[in-house]
Biotite code that builds the C-alpha atoms (Angstrom):
import biotite.structure as struc

atoms = struc.array([
    struc.Atom([-13.690, 15.725, 24.236], chain_id="A", res_id=1, res_name="UNK", atom_name="CA", element="C"),
    struc.Atom([-10.664, 17.987, 24.027], chain_id="A", res_id=2, res_name="UNK", atom_name="CA", element="C"),
    struc.Atom([-10.193, 20.901, 21.607], chain_id="A", res_id=3, res_name="UNK", atom_name="CA", element="C"),
    struc.Atom([-8.349, 18.707, 19.091], chain_id="A", res_id=4, res_name="UNK", atom_name="CA", element="C"),
    struc.Atom([-11.106, 16.072, 19.023], chain_id="A", res_id=5, res_name="UNK", atom_name="CA", element="C"),
    struc.Atom([-12.849, 17.254, 15.835], chain_id="A", res_id=6, res_name="UNK", atom_name="CA", element="C"),
    struc.Atom([-9.527, 17.780, 14.042], chain_id="A", res_id=7, res_name="UNK", atom_name="CA", element="C"),
    struc.Atom([-8.343, 14.328, 15.098], chain_id="A", res_id=8, res_name="UNK", atom_name="CA", element="C"),
    struc.Atom([-11.591, 12.760, 13.927], chain_id="A", res_id=9, res_name="UNK", atom_name="CA", element="C"),
    struc.Atom([-11.351, 14.578, 10.585], chain_id="A", res_id=10, res_name="UNK", atom_name="CA", element="C"),
    struc.Atom([-7.764, 13.335, 10.117], chain_id="A", res_id=11, res_name="UNK", atom_name="CA", element="C"),
    struc.Atom([-8.822, 9.780, 10.932], chain_id="A", res_id=12, res_name="UNK", atom_name="CA", element="C"),
    struc.Atom([-11.575, 9.946, 8.307], chain_id="A", res_id=13, res_name="UNK", atom_name="CA", element="C"),
    struc.Atom([-9.309, 11.550, 5.674], chain_id="A", res_id=14, res_name="UNK", atom_name="CA", element="C"),
    struc.Atom([-6.507, 9.031, 6.261], chain_id="A", res_id=15, res_name="UNK", atom_name="CA", element="C"),
    struc.Atom([-8.992, 6.148, 6.191], chain_id="A", res_id=16, res_name="UNK", atom_name="CA", element="C"),
    struc.Atom([-10.523, 7.327, 2.918], chain_id="A", res_id=17, res_name="UNK", atom_name="CA", element="C"),
    struc.Atom([-7.076, 7.846, 1.374], chain_id="A", res_id=18, res_name="UNK", atom_name="CA", element="C"),
    struc.Atom([-6.151, 4.326, 2.470], chain_id="A", res_id=19, res_name="UNK", atom_name="CA", element="C"),
    struc.Atom([-9.279, 2.908, 0.861], chain_id="A", res_id=20, res_name="UNK", atom_name="CA", element="C"),
    struc.Atom([-8.625, 4.851, -2.345], chain_id="A", res_id=21, res_name="UNK", atom_name="CA", element="C"),
    struc.Atom([-5.038, 3.656, -2.750], chain_id="A", res_id=22, res_name="UNK", atom_name="CA", element="C"),
    struc.Atom([-5.975, 0.085, -1.854], chain_id="A", res_id=23, res_name="UNK", atom_name="CA", element="C"),
    struc.Atom([-8.719, 0.189, -4.508], chain_id="A", res_id=24, res_name="UNK", atom_name="CA", element="C"),
    struc.Atom([-6.240, 1.586, -7.067], chain_id="A", res_id=25, res_name="UNK", atom_name="CA", element="C"),
    struc.Atom([-3.809, -1.203, -6.203], chain_id="A", res_id=26, res_name="UNK", atom_name="CA", element="C"),
    struc.Atom([-6.481, -3.860, -6.521], chain_id="A", res_id=27, res_name="UNK", atom_name="CA", element="C"),
    struc.Atom([-7.579, -2.472, -9.879], chain_id="A", res_id=28, res_name="UNK", atom_name="CA", element="C"),
    struc.Atom([-3.984, -2.363, -11.101], chain_id="A", res_id=29, res_name="UNK", atom_name="CA", element="C"),
    struc.Atom([-3.280, -5.934, -10.084], chain_id="A", res_id=30, res_name="UNK", atom_name="CA", element="C"),
    struc.Atom([-6.394, -7.116, -11.907], chain_id="A", res_id=31, res_name="UNK", atom_name="CA", element="C"),
    struc.Atom([-6.006, -4.978, -15.047], chain_id="A", res_id=32, res_name="UNK", atom_name="CA", element="C"),
    struc.Atom([-2.278, -4.715, -15.767], chain_id="A", res_id=33, res_name="UNK", atom_name="CA", element="C"),
    struc.Atom([-0.841, -7.169, -18.293], chain_id="A", res_id=34, res_name="UNK", atom_name="CA", element="C"),
    struc.Atom([2.303, -8.689, -16.750], chain_id="A", res_id=35, res_name="UNK", atom_name="CA", element="C"),
    struc.Atom([3.978, -9.560, -13.485], chain_id="A", res_id=36, res_name="UNK", atom_name="CA", element="C"),
    struc.Atom([6.303, -6.545, -13.599], chain_id="A", res_id=37, res_name="UNK", atom_name="CA", element="C"),
    struc.Atom([3.488, -4.023, -13.890], chain_id="A", res_id=38, res_name="UNK", atom_name="CA", element="C"),
    struc.Atom([1.488, -5.808, -11.232], chain_id="A", res_id=39, res_name="UNK", atom_name="CA", element="C"),
    struc.Atom([4.437, -5.879, -8.844], chain_id="A", res_id=40, res_name="UNK", atom_name="CA", element="C"),
    struc.Atom([4.935, -2.168, -9.433], chain_id="A", res_id=41, res_name="UNK", atom_name="CA", element="C"),
    struc.Atom([1.362, -1.221, -8.580], chain_id="A", res_id=42, res_name="UNK", atom_name="CA", element="C"),
    struc.Atom([1.282, -3.619, -5.647], chain_id="A", res_id=43, res_name="UNK", atom_name="CA", element="C"),
    struc.Atom([4.458, -2.200, -4.165], chain_id="A", res_id=44, res_name="UNK", atom_name="CA", element="C"),
    struc.Atom([3.517, 1.465, -4.512], chain_id="A", res_id=45, res_name="UNK", atom_name="CA", element="C"),
    struc.Atom([-0.238, 1.858, -4.291], chain_id="A", res_id=46, res_name="UNK", atom_name="CA", element="C"),
    struc.Atom([-0.730, -0.939, -1.775], chain_id="A", res_id=47, res_name="UNK", atom_name="CA", element="C"),
    struc.Atom([2.005, 0.450, 0.463], chain_id="A", res_id=48, res_name="UNK", atom_name="CA", element="C"),
    struc.Atom([0.339, 3.860, 0.414], chain_id="A", res_id=49, res_name="UNK", atom_name="CA", element="C"),
    struc.Atom([-3.060, 2.315, 1.087], chain_id="A", res_id=50, res_name="UNK", atom_name="CA", element="C"),
    struc.Atom([-1.788, 0.351, 4.054], chain_id="A", res_id=51, res_name="UNK", atom_name="CA", element="C"),
    struc.Atom([0.210, 3.355, 5.252], chain_id="A", res_id=52, res_name="UNK", atom_name="CA", element="C"),
    struc.Atom([-2.744, 5.732, 5.266], chain_id="A", res_id=53, res_name="UNK", atom_name="CA", element="C"),
    struc.Atom([-5.004, 3.129, 6.871], chain_id="A", res_id=54, res_name="UNK", atom_name="CA", element="C"),
    struc.Atom([-2.484, 2.370, 9.609], chain_id="A", res_id=55, res_name="UNK", atom_name="CA", element="C"),
    struc.Atom([-1.985, 6.098, 10.182], chain_id="A", res_id=56, res_name="UNK", atom_name="CA", element="C"),
    struc.Atom([-5.746, 6.395, 10.730], chain_id="A", res_id=57, res_name="UNK", atom_name="CA", element="C"),
    struc.Atom([-5.660, 3.467, 13.153], chain_id="A", res_id=58, res_name="UNK", atom_name="CA", element="C"),
    struc.Atom([-2.709, 4.997, 15.022], chain_id="A", res_id=59, res_name="UNK", atom_name="CA", element="C"),
    struc.Atom([-4.567, 8.294, 15.373], chain_id="A", res_id=60, res_name="UNK", atom_name="CA", element="C"),
    struc.Atom([-7.684, 6.496, 16.561], chain_id="A", res_id=61, res_name="UNK", atom_name="CA", element="C"),
    struc.Atom([-5.757, 4.372, 19.072], chain_id="A", res_id=62, res_name="UNK", atom_name="CA", element="C"),
    struc.Atom([-3.859, 7.291, 20.552], chain_id="A", res_id=63, res_name="UNK", atom_name="CA", element="C"),
    struc.Atom([-0.369, 7.116, 22.015], chain_id="A", res_id=64, res_name="UNK", atom_name="CA", element="C"),
    struc.Atom([-0.810, 4.106, 24.236], chain_id="A", res_id=65, res_name="UNK", atom_name="CA", element="C"),
    struc.Atom([0.633, 0.669, 23.472], chain_id="A", res_id=66, res_name="UNK", atom_name="CA", element="C"),
    struc.Atom([-1.662, -0.036, 20.526], chain_id="A", res_id=67, res_name="UNK", atom_name="CA", element="C"),
    struc.Atom([-0.849, 3.244, 18.783], chain_id="A", res_id=68, res_name="UNK", atom_name="CA", element="C"),
    struc.Atom([2.874, 2.697, 19.205], chain_id="A", res_id=69, res_name="UNK", atom_name="CA", element="C"),
    struc.Atom([2.621, -0.838, 17.815], chain_id="A", res_id=70, res_name="UNK", atom_name="CA", element="C"),
    struc.Atom([0.622, 0.467, 14.864], chain_id="A", res_id=71, res_name="UNK", atom_name="CA", element="C"),
    struc.Atom([3.364, 2.991, 14.035], chain_id="A", res_id=72, res_name="UNK", atom_name="CA", element="C"),
    struc.Atom([5.954, 0.182, 14.220], chain_id="A", res_id=73, res_name="UNK", atom_name="CA", element="C"),
    struc.Atom([3.811, -1.906, 11.877], chain_id="A", res_id=74, res_name="UNK", atom_name="CA", element="C"),
    struc.Atom([3.576, 1.071, 9.509], chain_id="A", res_id=75, res_name="UNK", atom_name="CA", element="C"),
    struc.Atom([7.378, 1.301, 9.281], chain_id="A", res_id=76, res_name="UNK", atom_name="CA", element="C"),
    struc.Atom([7.617, -2.466, 8.841], chain_id="A", res_id=77, res_name="UNK", atom_name="CA", element="C"),
    struc.Atom([5.203, -2.375, 5.893], chain_id="A", res_id=78, res_name="UNK", atom_name="CA", element="C"),
    struc.Atom([7.036, 0.553, 4.302], chain_id="A", res_id=79, res_name="UNK", atom_name="CA", element="C"),
    struc.Atom([10.206, -1.553, 4.283], chain_id="A", res_id=80, res_name="UNK", atom_name="CA", element="C"),
    struc.Atom([8.901, -5.025, 3.484], chain_id="A", res_id=81, res_name="UNK", atom_name="CA", element="C"),
    struc.Atom([6.231, -4.329, 0.841], chain_id="A", res_id=82, res_name="UNK", atom_name="CA", element="C"),
    struc.Atom([8.569, -2.818, -1.797], chain_id="A", res_id=83, res_name="UNK", atom_name="CA", element="C"),
    struc.Atom([11.242, -5.392, -0.940], chain_id="A", res_id=84, res_name="UNK", atom_name="CA", element="C"),
    struc.Atom([8.828, -8.254, -1.564], chain_id="A", res_id=85, res_name="UNK", atom_name="CA", element="C"),
    struc.Atom([7.680, -6.748, -4.864], chain_id="A", res_id=86, res_name="UNK", atom_name="CA", element="C"),
    struc.Atom([11.308, -6.384, -5.944], chain_id="A", res_id=87, res_name="UNK", atom_name="CA", element="C"),
    struc.Atom([11.988, -10.017, -5.047], chain_id="A", res_id=88, res_name="UNK", atom_name="CA", element="C"),
    struc.Atom([8.976, -11.146, -7.090], chain_id="A", res_id=89, res_name="UNK", atom_name="CA", element="C"),
    struc.Atom([10.017, -9.072, -10.109], chain_id="A", res_id=90, res_name="UNK", atom_name="CA", element="C"),
    struc.Atom([13.605, -10.300, -9.859], chain_id="A", res_id=91, res_name="UNK", atom_name="CA", element="C"),
    struc.Atom([12.462, -13.931, -9.652], chain_id="A", res_id=92, res_name="UNK", atom_name="CA", element="C"),
    struc.Atom([10.281, -13.395, -12.730], chain_id="A", res_id=93, res_name="UNK", atom_name="CA", element="C"),
    struc.Atom([13.237, -11.885, -14.600], chain_id="A", res_id=94, res_name="UNK", atom_name="CA", element="C"),
    struc.Atom([15.530, -14.755, -13.617], chain_id="A", res_id=95, res_name="UNK", atom_name="CA", element="C"),
    struc.Atom([12.897, -17.233, -14.825], chain_id="A", res_id=96, res_name="UNK", atom_name="CA", element="C"),
    struc.Atom([12.964, -15.553, -18.219], chain_id="A", res_id=97, res_name="UNK", atom_name="CA", element="C"),
    struc.Atom([9.522, -13.965, -18.144], chain_id="A", res_id=98, res_name="UNK", atom_name="CA", element="C"),
    struc.Atom([9.607, -11.239, -20.777], chain_id="A", res_id=99, res_name="UNK", atom_name="CA", element="C"),
    struc.Atom([8.046, -7.872, -19.877], chain_id="A", res_id=100, res_name="UNK", atom_name="CA", element="C"),
    struc.Atom([4.946, -6.867, -21.789], chain_id="A", res_id=101, res_name="UNK", atom_name="CA", element="C"),
    struc.Atom([5.501, -4.256, -24.505], chain_id="A", res_id=102, res_name="UNK", atom_name="CA", element="C"),
    struc.Atom([3.070, -2.201, -26.539], chain_id="A", res_id=103, res_name="UNK", atom_name="CA", element="C"),
    struc.Atom([1.734, -4.201, -29.436], chain_id="A", res_id=104, res_name="UNK", atom_name="CA", element="C"),
    struc.Atom([2.297, -7.475, -27.593], chain_id="A", res_id=105, res_name="UNK", atom_name="CA", element="C"),
    struc.Atom([-0.831, -9.619, -27.903], chain_id="A", res_id=106, res_name="UNK", atom_name="CA", element="C"),
    struc.Atom([-0.431, -11.653, -24.703], chain_id="A", res_id=107, res_name="UNK", atom_name="CA", element="C"),
    struc.Atom([-2.559, -10.128, -22.064], chain_id="A", res_id=108, res_name="UNK", atom_name="CA", element="C"),
])
């Protein structure tokens, strides 16, 4: 094991735990928030961070061979497509006439 082995392992663990945390926050938000707009917001932000941190941990674990490079490409792909998909869902909901939830609104 080289001199950076323990540091690399610590980064893998930290990135993996951060990924799990943000994925859990996203899951909780999708289940608890009242309307499609709020759910799309939490899914696009927290889920992107969760996947990003998890893929960063995988890239560090895989090293800089073919698998690590493909993981970094997948990370950039998710950073672009996840918010774009959430925007498309929110826009489709708006065009269908779904009204955003407001405080005092009883539908939940």
